N, C-alpha and C positions, 0 to 999 in steps of 0.2 A: 426644422433643426433641433429647437429647443424639445419639442414632443419626443423627437428620435433620441435625444440624449437622456430625456428623462426615463424612457421606456428601457434603453439598455441599461442605465444606471441601475434600475431595479434588477434586471438580469445579471448584471455585474455582482451585484451585493445579495443576490437572493439567498445565498447561504445564511445571511444573518438573520433572515425572517422566520427561520424554523429552529433556531437553537433555543437552549433553555437553561434553568439554574443548575449550578454544580451540585452533583450529587456525591454522597460517600462511596468508596469503592465497594462497599458490601452490596451497595444498591444496584450495581451494574453487574447483574447477573447475566453472562453471556453463555448462549448454548450454541453449539456448533451443529448443524444439521446439513444434510446433503452428503455427497460424496462422488467418488469416482468408480464407474462400474467397468469401464474399459482401461487398458494400459496393461503393463506388465504384472503379472500375478506374483505377489511377495507374500510370504507369511513371517509375520512378527510374532513369534511365540511369546505368551506373558512371561515376562522376566520373573525368576525367582527372587522374591524380596519380602522383607517384613514391614517395608515403608508403607505410607497410605497413598503414594502416588502411582497411578496405573501408567507406568512409562510405555508399555506397549500400545496403548490406546492413543496416547500423544504422538508416537512415532506413526501409527496407522493413519491418524487424521493428517499429518503433515504430508506424507507420502501421497495420498489420496488428492489433497487440495492441490498438488503440483499438476495433476491431470495425465501423469505419466507411469503411475502405479496403481493397481488394483489390489489393495490388501485383502487376503482371505480372512474368514472369521474363525474364531477358536473351534467352532463345531465342525469345521471343515479339515481341520489338523488332525493327522492319525496319532500324534502323541504331543507332549510339550516338554521337550528337553530343554536343558539351561546350559548345556555345554557340548561342543562338537563330538565328542566321544560318546554321547548318549545318543546321537542321530543315526538312526537306520534309514539310511537314503533310499532303500528298495520300497519302503513303506512311502515314502514322500513321492517318489517319482510316479506313483499310480494317481496322485492328486493334480491339483492345478498349479501349485506354486513352482515357479522357476527359481526363485531365490528364497532363502531361509535364513532368518535372524534368530540367534538365542543369546541368552545373557542372564546376568544376575546383577543385583544392586545391593550393596551391603553399607551399613552405617559405621563410620570410623569416626568416633569423637564428633565434632560439629559438622563432619563431611559425610556426603554420599559417595561411594566409588562404585562406578558401574564397570562391569567388564562384558563385552558383547562380541560376537562373532558374525559375519556376514559370510554365507555359505552358497555356492552353486549347487542347486539339487541336481542338474543332468550330469555334471561329471563328479560330484561329491568333494569339490574342492573348496578350501577356505580362501576367501577373496580378500578378506581383512580381519584383523581382530584388534581392538582398542581397550584401554582403561581410562576412564574419564572420572575425574573428581571434582566435585563442587560443593559449596556450602549447602547445608540442608534446606536453607531458604532459596536455593535456586535449582530445586529438583527438576522442575519444568525444563530448564535450560538444558540439563543433561539430556533429556529426551529429544529436544530439538537439534542439539549438537549430533547425537546419534543418527538422527535422520538426514542432517546434512552430509554426514560422511557416507552413509548409504547412497543417497542420491549422486553424490560426485563419483563415487566408486563404479556404479551402474552407468551414469549418463555421460560422465566425463565433465560435467557443469557443476560448477560451486553450488551448495544449496544454500537456501535463503531462509531456513526456518528459525534458526537462532538470530533473528533480528527483531527490530521494534517497528511499530506502526505509531504514527499520531493521528488524532481525530478531535473533533468537537462535539460535546454533548449538550443538550438543552433539556431542562425539566422544569417543573413548577415547584417553586419554593413556598416559604411561608408568605399568608396572603396572596397566594397565585401569582406571586412575581417570579419572573422567569430567571434563571440562573444559567449561566454558561461555564463550562469547563474545558479546558485544554488538557487531552490527555495523552499519555504515552503508555503503550502496552506491549506484550509479546505480540509476535506476528499472527498468532491464532486469537488474540484478543484478551488472553488471559493476564493476570497480574497488572491491572491498570494503576497507573500512578497519576496524580493529579499535577501538572505543571503550573496551572493558573485557574482561579476560580473567580468569576466576576458576575455583577449585576449588568454588564453591557455585553453585547453580542461580541463573540469571537470567532474568526473564520480564517481558511486559507493557510494552514500551516505549511512550511516547507522546511526541509531539513538541511543543515550544512553538510558538505560532503564527509566531514569526519564524525558526523553523528553526535557531535557535542552541543549543538546549538539548535534552536528553532526561531524562525521569523514567521509572524503571523499578523493578522490584521486584529485590532481591537477598536471598539468604538467608546471606550473610556472617555469622558469629557464630552459625550455626546457628538463627537465627529470621528470619522475613521482616521486611523493612523497605523502605521506599520512599526512593530516592535519586534527587537531581537532579544532573546532570551538564553542564558547559558543554563544548560540542564544539570551540570554538575554543581554550581553554586546557587543557582535561582536567581541571579542577578540579571537584570534586564534594562534596555533602553529604548527610546523611541527613535526610530530611524528617520521617519518622515512624518510631518504633519501640515502639509500644504492645504490649503482651501480646497474643497471639493473631494473627488474621490482619490483615496490613497489605498490600493488594493492590488490583490493577485501578486504577492511577491514570489519570486522564484529565485533559488540560490543557484550561482553558476558552478559548474563542476570543479573548478579550481579553488572555490571559497572564497574568492577575492572581489566578487560582485553581486548584486541582487538586482534582477530584473523586476520591474513593477509597473502598476498602471495609476497614471496622475491625470487629473482633469484641471490641472492648475490654469490652463488656457482654454477653458470651456470643453472641447472634445476631449474625451479620454484617449491618452495615447501612452506608447510604451517609453519607459525611461529606463537606464541602467545606472545605479549609483555604485561608485567604487568605496568600497568598505574601508580603506586605507585612507583615502583622501576625502571622502565624502562628497567628491565631484559628481554632478548629475549629467548624464548624457541622454538627449532625447533621440529615440530610435525612429519613431514614426510621426509624421506631420503632414497629413494629407487631407485632413478636415473629416475623414472617417472615424469611426469608433473602433478602436484598436485595444486589445486586453489579453490577459491569460497568457502570458509569455512562457515558454518552455525553453531550456537551453539543449543545444547539442553538445556532444562530448568535445568538441573543438574550442569550447568556452568562448566563441566569437558569433555563432549562429544562433538565432532565435526563431521558434515557431509561435505564432500568436494567431488569435482570432480577430478578424475583421470584417466590417460589412461594406468595405470598399466596392465590391462586386454586386451589391443590392441586398445579399442576405449573409448572415453569418458563415463565414468559412475560414479555412486555415491557410495561412500564408507563411512563408519563410523568408527571413531577411538576415544577411551578416551585417554586423556592425561596421559602419562607414561607408556601406554600400547605397546606392541612390535607389535602388527598386526593391520590389519584394516579389517573390515567386509564389504563384498560387498552387496549393496542394491538394485540395479536395475538389471533386467534380462530380455532377451527378446527384448530388444531395442538395435538398432545399434548406437544410440548416446542419453546419458543421461546426463544432466548438469543442473548448476544453482539450487540446491537444497535449499528449505526453510522449515524450521520447524514450524508447528502450535504451538501456545503458550501453549497448554497442553502437546506437545512433542508426540503426537501420529500419527501426519499426516505429510507425506512428500510432498511438491509441487516441481515439476521439469519441466523443458523443455525436452520434448521427440522429438527426431529428426528422419528423415526417408527421404524417396522419397519426402513425402508430405510437407516438409519444417519442421518448430519447432512449437511445439503446448504446451500448459500448461496443465499438466496432475497432478493428486493427487493419492497416494497409501498410505496406512497404513505403518508407519515406519518399523514394523517388518514382513510386509507381503510378501517380497521378489518379489514384482510386481504382485502377484497372483490377486490383486484387482485394477490393475491400471485403471484409469477412466480419460478420455480427459474432460478438462474443457472448453478450447477454441477451435473453430472451423477454425480459419485462418491457416496460415502456416508460418508466419513471426512473431511469439511472441517472446518476451524476458524474462529473469529471473524474477519470480513472487515474490510478498511479501505478508505476511498475515496481514489482520486487526488483531487488538490485541484482538480480542474476537474469532479468528479463523473462522469466517463464511465467509469470502469474501478474494479474492485475487487481487491485482492491478499489472499489467503489462504492457509493452509498446508494441505496435503492429504498423505494416503498413497497412493501410486501403486505398484502392484507391489511392495510390501513397502518402498518407499523414501520418504524423507520430502522433499518438494518445496514449492515455492511456486508458485501460479499466480495468474496475471493474466487476469481475464474482462472482457468488456466489458458495462456495464450494460444497454446496448440488447439483448444477447443475441448468441450466436455462439461460436465456437471460442475456447477459452482458450489461452494460451501458458504453458509449464512452465518454471520456472527450475529446474533439477535441479543438485544438488550431488554432487560425486564420492564424497563419503563422510560419515558422521555424519548428523545430524538437523537440521532448520531449523524454527523455530517462530516464532510472534507477530509477523509482519510489521506494520509500520505504515509508512503511505504519509505521507512529508513534506510540508510546506507550499510553496507558490511561492517563490522566492528572486528578488527584484528584479523589474523590469519586462521585459516582452517587447517 
């Protein structure tokens, strides 16, 4: 039993063993590669602008990342209009694009003002037109907001491009000492902001449902503890510091609880802490190893990894119930469960002789509809975009540590590659405000 706990303890905390020293934002050179060749053909005509921001390329990358659009290149465009009245639809109908986006961006004092139009090439009708203003410092946000509007107008689903991701980096600092940083960036990895920099490992960030806070694991003091940090003020406090493992925090959908893994009584088990009262409720207690809890939208049901069946598999349990239901079958290893925002889809790490791959299945399907999302063999626990259409996860590519974003519907992934160091534990943040 002791050997099994030690082995799983290394697995539970494996993210710590690969992280490094905090680097400055300038050193995190993120290059987006990959794209989507299938999907709805759409033309994002280069915007008329004197700014240094390439708005159309950001929108292109956003829409391609979703897996539902295939932006055409500028050399495939018969012309480059910036307003609807300049569009000659007969020219465009001979090409691939079903939809066309034209626009311009002007600077007005300390703000950029973007005017854009989404047009249907087939019938020549304008589907929407908007004016968006934002500070010059938020130029990329304008492009993400435009992509969100386009995505919702065509698919009916709210876009998730103007959102944030959190992740942990590891680099070598002075004297080859490792340094770890907790970062928050745009959904495409741009504009990283350091939340915390430490000489001790950091891991497992989880967002509060309003996006104002992060909970995470820190090994400061040379032991694991769960911390909560306010992103607006920078203030932080330690939530747990029990003997043994304090790991895998997961914020509840209503924001009033955090599920976590503790080994205070030897075997790692799932607990839930009430953030108002700090009362701790033990959820699992069967002598097996239980970890990595994720919440269903009902704020009462948890999906978690357990070896109670002999190998790591995913189980579901409602708080207060006496038994857990197994969710994964036919796999020698299943872990790292994540629940889609609508509570219908389970994403997981499926392991076998080929390594670890990201897969999805319906939450109630018993694995009968399991479908692989990634093609590698060294992926890590995935995280859903807040609209449920994409997954982000860490991976090893050619000896490099990267983040990948894959459409849940299937298709090519996009890679967020860092210039140096390693990146781990991505967590996709919630929607902010109304669209």
